[in-house]
C-alpha positions in Angstrom: 117.4 115.8 90.0 119.3 115.8 93.3 122.1 113.3 93.6 123.0 110.8 96.3 126.5 110.9 97.8 128.6 108.2 99.5 131.4 109.7 101.6 134.2 107.6 103.1 135.5 108.4 106.7 138.5 106.7 108.2 139.3 106.4 111.9 143.0 107.3 112.0 145.5 108.1 114.7 145.0 111.8 115.5 147.3 114.2 113.7 148.7 115.6 116.9 149.9 112.3 118.2 153.5 111.3 117.9 153.4 107.9 116.3 155.6 105.1 117.8 156.7 101.9 116.2 156.1 98.7 118.2 159.1 97.1 119.7 158.9 94.1 117.4 158.6 96.4 114.4 155.4 94.7 113.3 153.4 97.9 113.2 152.7 101.1 115.1 151.3 101.4 118.6 147.5 102.0 118.5 146.4 100.9 122.0 145.5 103.8 124.2 146.3 106.3 121.4 143.9 109.0 120.5 142.1 108.5 117.2 139.9 110.9 115.1 138.5 111.3 111.7 141.1 111.5 109.0 141.5 115.2 108.2 141.1 114.8 104.4 137.9 112.8 105.0 136.6 115.7 107.2 137.0 117.9 104.1 135.1 115.3 101.9 132.2 115.2 104.5 132.1 119.0 104.6 131.9 119.2 100.8 129.1 116.6 100.7 127.1 118.5 103.3 127.6 121.8 101.3 126.3 120.1 98.2 123.2 119.0 100.1 122.7 122.5 101.5 122.8 123.8 97.9 120.1 121.3 97.1 122.5 119.6 94.7 122.4 116.4 96.8 119.4 114.8 98.4 121.2 112.3 100.7 124.7 111.9 102.2 125.7 108.4 103.4 128.9 108.0 105.4 130.8 104.7 105.4 133.7 103.4 107.5 135.6 100.1 107.7 137.1 98.8 110.9 136.4 97.9 114.5 133.5 99.0 116.8 135.3 102.3 117.5 134.7 103.4 113.9 131.1 104.0 114.9 132.3 107.0 116.9 133.8 108.4 113.7 130.6 107.7 111.8 128.6 109.5 114.6 130.9 112.5 114.1 130.0 112.5 110.3 126.3 112.3 111.2 126.7 115.2 113.6 128.3 117.2 110.9 125.3 116.6 108.6 125.4 113.2 107.0 121.9 111.5 106.8 122.9 108.0 107.7 125.9 105.7 108.1 127.2 102.3 107.2 129.8 100.5 109.4 131.6 97.6 107.8 133.0 95.8 110.8 136.5 94.4 110.4 138.4 93.4 113.6 141.5 91.7 114.9 144.2 90.6 112.5 141.9 91.2 109.5 141.8 94.9 110.5 145.5 95.1 111.1 146.1 93.8 107.6 143.3 95.7 105.9 144.7 97.2 102.7 143.5 99.9 100.2 142.4 97.3 97.7 140.1 95.6 100.2 138.7 99.0 101.3 138.2 100.0 97.7 136.2 96.8 97.1 134.0 97.5 100.1 133.3 101.1 99.1 132.6 100.0 95.5 130.2 97.3 96.7 128.3 99.7 98.9 128.1 102.3 96.1 126.4 99.7 93.9 124.1 98.6 96.7 123.1 102.2 97.5 122.9 103.3 93.9 124.8 106.5 94.6 125.8 109.1 92.0 129.0 110.4 93.6 131.7 109.0 95.9 133.6 111.6 97.8 136.8 110.5 99.6 139.8 112.2 101.2 142.8 112.1 98.8 144.7 110.0 101.3 144.8 109.0 105.0 147.4 110.6 107.2 148.3 107.3 108.9 149.6 105.4 105.8 149.7 108.1 103.0 148.7 105.4 100.5 146.7 107.7 98.2 145.2 104.6 96.4 141.6 104.1 97.5 139.9 106.7 95.3 141.7 105.6 92.2 141.0 101.9 92.8 137.3 102.5 93.6 137.0 104.3 90.2 138.7 101.5 88.5 136.6 98.8 90.1 133.4 100.6 89.2 134.6 101.8 85.8 133.6 105.3 86.8 135.4 108.5 85.8 137.7 110.0 88.5 138.8 113.5 89.5 141.5 113.4 92.1 142.9 116.1 94.5 139.9 118.5 94.1 140.3 122.1 95.3 136.9 123.1 93.9 133.8 121.2 92.8 130.8 122.3 90.9 128.0 119.9 89.9 125.4 120.7 87.3 123.3 118.6 84.8 124.8 115.3 86.0 128.3 116.5 85.4 131.0 117.5 87.9 133.5 120.2 87.1 136.5 119.8 89.3 139.5 122.1 89.7 142.7 120.3 90.7 145.9 121.7 92.1 148.9 120.5 90.1 152.6 121.4 90.1 152.9 124.9 88.9 149.2 125.8 88.8 145.7 124.2 88.5 143.7 122.3 85.8 140.0 121.8 85.5 138.3 118.6 84.4 134.7 117.8 83.7 133.4 114.2 84.4 130.0 112.6 83.9 128.3 111.2 87.0 128.5 108.7 88.6 132.1 109.5 89.4 134.7 109.4 92.2 136.2 112.6 93.5 138.9 112.9 96.2 139.3 116.0 98.3 142.5 118.0 98.7 143.4 120.4 101.5 142.1 123.6 100.0 138.7 122.4 99.0 137.0 123.8 102.1 137.3 124.5 105.8 135.4 121.8 107.7 132.8 123.0 110.3 132.6 121.9 113.9 129.6 119.9 115.2 127.5 121.7 117.8 125.9 120.1 120.8 122.3 119.8 119.3 123.8 118.2 116.2 125.7 115.7 118.3 122.6 114.8 120.1 120.6 114.4 116.9 123.3 112.2 115.4 122.6 109.6 118.1 119.2 109.0 116.6 120.3 108.9 113.0 120.4 105.4 111.3 123.7 103.5 111.4 123.7 100.1 109.6 126.3 97.5 110.6 127.5 94.8 108.2 130.6 92.7 107.4 132.7 92.3 104.2 131.1 88.8 103.7 127.7 90.5 103.6 129.0 92.4 100.6 130.7 89.3 99.1 134.0 91.1 99.4 137.3 89.3 99.9 139.6 91.3 102.1 142.6 88.9 102.0 145.8 91.1 101.9 147.7 91.0 98.6 151.0 92.1 100.1 152.9 91.6 103.4 154.6 94.3 105.4 157.9 93.0 106.6 159.0 95.7 109.0 158.2 99.2 110.3 161.0 101.6 111.0 161.0 105.1 112.6 162.8 107.8 110.6 166.4 108.5 111.7 166.7 111.1 114.3 167.9 114.4 113.1 171.4 115.5 114.2 171.8 118.9 115.8 173.2 121.7 113.8 175.8 122.7 116.3 176.9 126.2 117.2 176.5 129.1 114.8 179.7 129.9 112.9 181.4 133.1 113.4 182.4 134.0 109.9 182.7 132.8 106.3 186.2 131.4 106.8 185.0 129.1 109.5 182.2 127.9 107.3 184.6 127.1 104.5 186.8 125.2 106.9 183.8 123.1 108.2 182.8 122.3 104.6 186.3 121.2 103.8 186.4 119.0 106.8 183.2 117.4 105.7 184.6 116.8 102.2 182.0 118.9 100.6 184.4 121.4 99.0 
């Protein structure tokens, strides 16, 4: 029997944008800044679509949490091949303070509501690098998890996942339903063509709020300050010979 997949897509600051910290250090500048789908979520969407093309999956549902603009990200997922989308609207200060635990609760609630067999997420978002949501969703649902997948094979209600680890790879087998997060080498995402973009406008997109799901999104921690990394110092002029290098090292107190 073909499975149903829930895939998470986050609207994040585009990877090519140079992020700037606000003058009051309360966060990063987002107004007027280009956003796009989190790259690891693109990989998760691509894998879900490939599973559907192999007839392993019968339906792919995309979900995103955030302001109205998240619907653009969801439409991109629909253009890539997702069947329908769910937008959980979170705005204003609630969105600014939205943390992985709250997002995990939302995804878990939708997974129960939609009765899905597999949740596919990017391993992390490039804006906050939290790498927490997949693990917490699995914990909230008491589902098995396979993180950092570089290869996925599903058969007989089981998922066999190859994971890249330090010094090599390991393979784990989990029963479905399960949570899997996508690593960089899982696949190469496709581009949406114009006919698919036009069709995506007609695909169903459901809008709801955290309260509709009985989810509390109150933050559990407070960010006190955001700081830019220190600017790198120039390396100076190339040294002429080894003696000059040793002299510089002695001046620096290294040798």
